[in-house]
Residue, then its C-alpha position, 0 to 999 in steps of 0.5 A: m500500500g502506498v501513500m494514500v491520496g484523497t480525492s478533491v473534497r467539495n463538501e462536508e458530506v464527501f469528506e465525512n464519508g470518505r476521508l474520515a473512514q481512512i482517518a478512523e482506521l489510522r486512529a485505531r492503529m495509533e491508539a493500539m500502539g500508543a502515540t508520542a510527539p512528532g519529534h526530530a533532533v533539530i527541533e530538540l536542539l533549537a527549541g529545547v522541546p522533544g518535537l513539534p508541539r501537539r495541540a498547538v500550531t507550528s508556523m513554517n516557511e515553504c521549504p519542501a526539503l524540511a517538510v519531507e524530512l519532518i513527515a518521514q521522521a514522524s511516519g517512520s516512527g509509527l505516527f500518522v500524518a496528513v498533508v493538506g493542500w500540497p500536491e506538488l510535494v513529492l513524498t513517495s521516493a523520499l519515504e522509501g526506506r525511512g518513512a512509512a507510506d501507509n501512515v501518510l494521508i494526502i489531501p491535495d484539494p481540501g475544498p471550499d472550507p479547508l480550515h474545517v478539513v484541517g480541524l477534523l484531521a487535527e482531532h485524529m492525526d499525529l501531524v497535520m501539515y497544511h500548505t497554502a499561499a501566503v495568507t494571514v488568518s484573523p483571530t476570529r476566523a481561526r477560533p473554530l480551528m484552534a478549538k479543534v487543535r487544542e482538543g485534538t491529538a495533532a501537531l499542526v504545521t502551517v506552511g503559508t497560512r499564518l495563524p495567531s500566536p504559533a507555539l513554534t516557528l521553523a524556517g528552512r533554507v537549502v544552502g548546498f549539496r554534497g557529493i557533487g565534485r570531481g569524479s562524482g555527479r551524484i548528490t549524496s545529501v542536501v544541506l539545510d540551514v534551519r532556524a527555530e523560535t518559540k514564545t520563550r526561546r529566541d531564534r537559534a540556527t543549525t545546519l541539517y544534512l539530509g541524506e542517507q543518514p540525516t545529521l546535525r551540525a551546530v553553528 
């Protein structure tokens, strides 16, 4: 079984009858095995917390390499991930050998009320990654979503959408590649500059090498 891809969601009934059945199955498996935070060493190093905060929002810039790394780390640890509104994100090859494709639900088009869809997912999944064009959501409009996030199980990562008062802010930037040189034309790793900031911890940075074995190097 590969990565699950949802069809375009045009109304709540379609979503309820289709995607929620898949979510319920994933949720049952999740409860049977227990859930831990969607962690990553880069988050613990920079933010001083073991992983993406559950029942809270993480704001991230558009960095596909970092997004794929977080998804692979979470799904490979047995956690359940939903990716909403990011059909361009290539996951299949990236998850081979590291992530668990069966644990990833992809909804390319969440329909006319994406915040409602994201809220439903946040009630059941471990990690929800929601991608849009750059937009700021007012506190009033964000209130129903935030209520579902606080009452749910997921760490919500928004890419593009800015919700009020995120618990964690992440920024990734590709700064280089390794493996390209004389006699070698194959990229063995991608070099990322990663920055993180919380409400109580100032901006910090590190270098993350994404390859066969992702590693960190302090800067």
